[in-house]
N, C-alpha and C positions, 0 to 999 in steps of 0.2 A: 506581226502586228499583236499587240496585247488585247486580251479580252476587254470588252466594253465596260467602262466604268461610269460612274456619276460623279461629275467634276464640278467644283465650284471655283470661278474664275474671277478675278479682278482685272481691271485694265482693258476690257474688251474693245473700247473705242480708241486705245492708244496704238501707235505703230507696231511695237512688238506683240502687245497682248491682243490685238485683232488678228494678227497671223496666227498666234497660238491657237485662238478660238476657231479660227476657220480649220486649222489642222486637226484639232481634237474632233470636230464635227465630221470632217472627212474620214477620220480613222474610225467613225462609228460610235464615238462617246456620246453621252447625254451631258449637257453643258448648261449649268445655271450661271449667268452672268450678272455681276453686280455693276450697275452704272448709274450715273446721275443723269437727271433730265436736263434740258436747256430751255432758253425762254420759248424757243420754237418747235422743239421736238420732245417726244416723251422718251424715257430712257430705252424703251424697246426699239423704238424708231431709230435713235442714235445707233445702237448695236447693229441693227439689220442693214442701215445705209452703209456703215463702214464695213460690214461683211461684204456688201456688193461691191465696194471699192477694192477691197482687197482681191477678190475673186476677178474683178474686171469684167462682171457680168450685170446684167440688168436685173436679175433676180436671184436670190438665194435658192438653191434647190429645196423643194417643199419637204424631202426626206430629211434634210438637215434642219430646217426650221422646226419641224415636228420634235426634234431632239434638243432644241433650244429654248430655255426659260430665261426671261430677263427680270431682275429684281431692282427696283428704284432704291438706291441707298448711297452711302458715302463711307468710305474707310476711315475717314478722319474722325467720325462721329462714334459715340459709345455705342456697342452692338451694331455698327455699321448702319445706324440710322433705321434699322428694321424694328419691327414689333416682337415681343418675347415669343409669340406663337411662330412667327416666320423664322426666327432663330432656330427655334426648337425643331421645326419642320425641316429647315436647311440642314442643320447637323445630322439629323436622322436619314437623310436622303444623300449624303456626301460621302464618297469613298476617299476623294483626294482632293486637296485645294491647290490651285495655282494663283500665286500672288504677283501680279505684274503691274498693278496700278502705282503711279507715283507722281509726285509733282516734278515737273523738269525745270523748275524756275532755279536760277542760280544767283539772284539778286540779294545782297546783304539786306536790303530793306524789307524783304519777304522771308527772312529767316524764320520767324515764329510759324508762319504758314507752311513753309517747306517742312519744318520738323513735325508739325501736326500731321501732315499728309504722310511723310515717309517714315518717321519713327513711331509716332502714335498709331498710325495706320497699321504698320507691321505688328504692333503690339495687340491691336484688335483682332487681326487675323490669326495670330498665335493663339489667342483666347478662343476664338471660334474653333479653330482646328483641334485644340486640346480635348473638346467634347464631341468630335467626330469618332467613328468606330475604328478607322485605322490610324487617325492622328497624323496622316500623311501630308507634308506641306512641300511644295515646289516654290521656291522664292527667286523671283529674278532681281538681282542687284545689279551692280556695274564694276567693270574692271578698273574704274577711275576713283574707287575707294583708296587707292594708293596714295592719292593727293600729290604732295610735292616730292614723292621718293624718286629716286633714280636707280639705274641698274635693274636687275632681274627681280620681279615680283612674284613670289611663290602662291600657288593656289592654297597653301596651308595657311598663309599669312592673313590677318584681318588689321588689328590696330597694333602697329609697333611704335606708336608715338610720332606718326607722321603728322606733319601740318596739312591743311586742306586749302585748295585754291578757292573754295565757295561752299556755301551752306549745303548745296545739294551733295556734294561728295561726302561732308562731314555726316549728313543725316542718313545716308545709305550706309556708312560705316557703323553708325550707332545701331541702326536696324540690323544689321548682320550680327552685331554683338548680342543683341537681345535675343536673336533667333538661335545663336549657339547656345546660350544659356539655356533657353527653352528646350533645345534639343538634348543637351547634357543632362537636365534633370529629369527627362523622360517624359516631358509635357507634350512633345510633338516628336515626329520623325521627320527631319528635314534634310533638304538638299538645297544648295545654294548655287545659282548660275550667273556668272558676271560677263556679259558681253562688253566688248570694246565699242567702237564706233560703227553702229550698224547702218549699212547703206542698202540700196536696192537689190532686187532680184539678180541673181548670177546668171540667170540666162537671158533675161530682158533688158536689165538695167531698170526696170519700173520700180518707183517707190511711191509709197501712200503717205508720205510726210515731207515737211520741208525744214526740218530742225537741223542742227549740227553743221556738218560741211555744206549742206545744201543751202543753208541760210548765208554762208560765207559766199558760195558761187552766186547766189542771187544779188549780194550786195555788190559784186563785181559786175554782174550783168547789168544792173540798174545804171551804175557809173558809166559803163561803156555805152549804154543804149543813150543816155543824155549826151554824151560827148559826140556821138556819132550824129545825132540830129542836129547838134551845134555845128559841126564840122562839115556836114554833108555826108553823103552815102558812100564814105571811103570804104574800101574793102578791108583795109587794116587800119585800125585806130591806135595812134600814139598816145598813150597815157602814162607818163612818167610818174608813177606812184609807189612809194615805199610802204611795206606792210611789216609791222612787227612779228618777227619770227625767225626761223633758222632753216634754210635750205638743206642743211645736213641733217636736220631732224626728221621724224617719221610722224605719221598718223597710222593707227591700227584699224583698218577698215576690214569689216565682216559682212558678207551678203545676209539680207533678212531670210532667205531660205535656209542657209546653212545654220543660223542661230536657232531658227525655230525647229528644223528637224533634228538638229544635234540635241537640244534640249528634250524633246520627245523621246528620242532614241537612248539617252542616258537615264531619263526617268524611269524607263521600262526595266531597267537593271537593278535588282534588289541591293546589289553592291554600291549603289549610290547613296543610299540612306547616309546621311551624317557627312557627306563630302561636299567639297567646293569645286566648281568647274570654271575655268577661264573659257568662255566661247570668244576667243580671240584668234587672230591670223598669226600662224608661225612666222610669217614673213610680213613685217609692217612696210608701208609704202612711203618711200621718201618724199619729203615735201617738194622738192625740185621736180619730181616726176609728176605729181597730180597737178601743181600750180601750172607747169608748162603746157600740159595737156588741156587745161581749162581755158588758158590764155589763147591756145591756138584755135580751140573751137568757138571762142568769142570773137576772134578776129582782133586781138589787142596786143600790142607790144609795149614793154616799159614798166611793168609791174615786177617788183622784187622784193624778196624778204630782206630785213635789215635788222640789226639789233639796236638797242635803246641809245648806243653811243651815237648812231646816224643822226637821231633826232636832237642830240645834244650839241652836235656841231653844226647842224643845219636844221632849224626848227621846221615843224610840219607846215605844209601848205594848207590853205583851208580845206581843199579836197581830203588831204591826208587826215586832218583832224576830224572831219565828219566821218569818213570811213572807219577811223580808230574809235571813235566814239560808239558808232552803230556795231562794231564788230568786238568790242571790248571783253565780252565773254570769251569769244573764240581764239583770241589772240593768247588767252591763257595757256591753250594747248598746243600753239605753234612753235614755241621756242625749245621745248625738250619734252620727251616722252620716255617713260621706262620701257623695259621689254617685259611682257607679260608671259611668263611661263605657262604653258598649256599641256604639258606632258600628260597630266592625268586625264584631261579632255580627250586627246588625240589617242590614248590607250583605251579609253572607253568606247570610242567610235571605231576602233579598229574591228574589221570584221563586218560592219555595218555599211549600207550604201552611202553613208553621209561623210562628206569631207570638205574642207575648206579650200576653195579655189585660191590659187596664187593671184594677186593682184598685179598682172602683167600690164604692159602699155595698153595693149588691145583690150583688156578688161576694164581698165581705168576709163578708156575712151568711151566704152559702152555705158558705164555707170555715169559719168558726167554728162555724155552727149544725150543721153534719154532726158535728164532733167533740164539741159539747155534747149533741147527742141521743145520741151513742154512749155517753158517759159517764152519761147518764141511762138507758141500756138501751133506748133506742127502737130 
């Protein structure tokens, strides 16, 4: 374990950022977290409530709260929405910056807001970090800056002329380019971490968010629940529904504890400065595996992946059209996925207690089963 540091963190109320925050506090670091307030909660209350949820405990230990300070601000605002005196004090009291905050919207109509959060926000963090003593910046990106690329995606690659599925991917790629320029010019000393699809805890399956694949599962759960009510309490529900995607393709799932602990373990290594790491699973999960498990746990038969030609030959039913509209974003990732090279990450974690578990059938059942049980109120 590294010596305690004074760390400035963004994204402490997000899925990954909240786990990073808790892990840093558990390790004994002093954490200053930037957060926005909401209509009903202060910035501080939002962060503390999220930490309670991550820990699964009624209260955050007082010795951790004593090392947590929350500033109300906004990464998309100049100087993070802080006063000049606050910025000066923050820079003087920061050894290392962890930037995890981001807009997770993928809608074209929200493109301006997405870039303001993800690109302008990264630039604001770079500016702040450049005037700290160590100029050390740990930046959380995404493996999906790969956009529409196919084949093997190297950790050394950023922009190779790829097209993007949505503004989120493009904004995160542009943020990496800005960060690389800042690192190469000596303004900051940066490391970049690119998680793939982050799911629940590898030991329990527990997740503290409902985005990504969980939203897809929730959509199926809702459709099955409505049909079961309509048909009666049948043990197995017949739901002949086509979903746009490929059974032969994969999704790259990584547990939240692996991603969090992996990043912290790599960040301790001086050799990580200037490097990029894919926090991805060496073995991606076939779509046919996880969909069959979800359907089995939901008690439904008849759901299958098809290509666009299927809908040309036989137009969508009303249910299929509704589901397709609701899942339009997720459908982008069900047809094809590249392979994320993670050789540098695996090498960096060799000799540490951190490793990525294989997503076996048993493991997948634990991940999806926890979420379905939660939806069912168990």
